C-alpha positions in Angstrom: 90.9 195.3 123.3 93.8 194.4 125.0 94.6 190.7 124.9 95.9 190.4 128.8 92.4 188.1 129.4 93.2 186.2 126.0 97.1 185.4 127.1 95.6 184.5 130.7 93.4 181.6 128.9 96.2 180.9 126.8 93.7 181.3 123.9 93.9 180.5 120.1 93.5 183.9 118.4 90.4 182.5 116.7 88.7 182.5 119.9 85.5 184.2 119.7 84.8 187.4 121.6 81.3 188.5 121.9 78.8 190.9 123.7 81.7 192.3 125.2 81.1 194.9 127.7 83.8 197.7 127.6 83.9 198.7 131.3 83.6 195.1 132.7 86.3 194.0 129.9 88.6 196.7 130.9 88.1 196.0 134.4 89.1 191.8 133.9 92.1 193.4 132.3 93.4 195.1 135.5 92.5 192.1 137.8 93.9 189.7 135.8 97.4 192.2 135.1 98.7 190.3 138.0 97.7 186.9 137.2 100.0 184.0 136.3 100.1 183.6 132.9 98.5 180.2 133.1 96.5 180.4 136.2 93.1 181.0 134.1 93.6 178.4 131.6 94.1 176.0 134.3 91.3 176.7 135.8 89.0 176.3 132.8 90.7 172.9 131.6 90.3 171.8 135.1 87.2 172.9 136.4 85.0 173.6 133.2 82.9 170.3 131.6 83.2 170.2 127.9 80.4 171.4 125.8 79.5 173.9 128.7 80.1 177.5 130.1 81.4 179.3 133.0 80.8 182.3 134.1 82.4 184.8 136.8 81.5 188.0 138.2 83.6 190.0 140.7 81.7 192.7 142.6 82.4 195.9 144.2 80.1 197.2 146.8 77.2 194.6 145.3 78.0 196.2 141.7 79.4 194.2 139.4 82.5 195.1 138.4 83.9 192.7 135.8 82.8 189.5 134.2 84.0 186.8 132.4 81.6 184.1 130.6 83.8 180.9 129.2 82.5 179.0 126.7 84.0 175.3 125.9 83.6 173.0 123.3 83.3 169.1 123.5 86.7 168.5 123.6 87.0 171.2 126.6 88.9 174.4 124.5 87.7 177.4 124.6 85.7 178.6 121.8 84.0 182.1 123.1 84.7 184.8 125.5 81.8 187.1 127.0 80.7 189.0 129.4 77.6 189.3 131.7 75.0 191.3 129.5 75.2 195.1 130.7 71.0 194.8 131.9 71.9 191.5 134.0 74.5 193.3 135.8 72.9 196.5 136.0 69.8 195.0 137.6 72.2 192.7 139.7 72.1 194.2 143.2 73.3 191.8 146.0 75.6 189.5 144.9 73.8 185.7 145.9 70.6 187.1 143.6 72.9 188.6 141.3 74.3 185.0 140.7 71.8 183.5 140.1 70.5 185.4 137.3 74.1 185.5 136.0 73.7 181.6 135.9 70.4 181.7 134.5 71.4 184.3 131.7 74.4 182.1 130.5 72.3 179.3 130.2 69.9 180.6 128.0 72.4 182.3 126.0 75.4 180.0 125.8 73.6 177.0 127.1 74.5 174.3 130.3 76.9 176.8 132.6 78.9 173.8 134.7 80.7 177.0 136.9 79.7 179.9 138.5 81.9 181.7 140.6 81.0 185.3 142.0 83.1 186.8 144.4 83.9 190.3 145.9 86.6 192.6 144.3 88.9 192.4 147.3 88.9 188.9 147.5 89.5 188.3 143.7 92.3 190.5 144.1 93.5 188.2 146.6 93.0 185.4 144.6 94.6 186.2 141.6 97.5 186.7 143.9 97.4 183.8 145.9 99.6 180.6 145.5 97.1 178.4 147.4 94.3 179.1 145.4 91.5 176.9 147.3 92.7 178.8 150.6 92.2 181.9 149.2 88.7 180.8 147.9 88.0 179.5 151.5 88.7 182.5 152.7 86.5 184.3 150.6 83.8 182.2 151.6 84.3 182.1 155.3 84.3 186.0 154.8 81.0 185.6 153.1 82.7 187.5 149.9 82.0 184.5 147.6 79.0 182.7 145.9 79.9 179.3 144.3 76.9 177.9 142.3 76.9 175.7 140.2 79.8 173.7 141.6 81.6 171.0 139.3 82.7 167.9 141.6 86.0 168.3 140.8 86.5 171.7 142.2 84.2 170.6 145.1 86.7 168.2 145.8 89.5 170.5 145.6 88.2 173.0 147.9 87.4 170.0 150.8 
């Protein structure tokens, strides 16, 4: 398994990887290939509450193309990585409905979910390349290519 995602998160090699869907992971690796080395790590430290998880889903024509679940410990350090379960991904469908189902699944398997970011592939690619991440998120939202729920207060403030 490629370490591109682990590198993007600046992870300690001891961080547990569990329930990895190989297709989603491979697509995530492709997506993050052009990411700045610490962008994802900074986002996790900034927007994922200690003792909780974040879920990211990237959709291509209402199909879950890639996902990432990052769980952080009480100090805010990543402790496990996963992808959304294949059965949840296959049943996903329309992005808003799929986002709700994914957050429910994360809460059932990993505990509190403090961030859910679901975006279409086109806008995910733009977000990864963007120097102004907040503007890229606002653009995706305005185009109807983003579902953000739950939203941590720190992200709501950053996007205001």
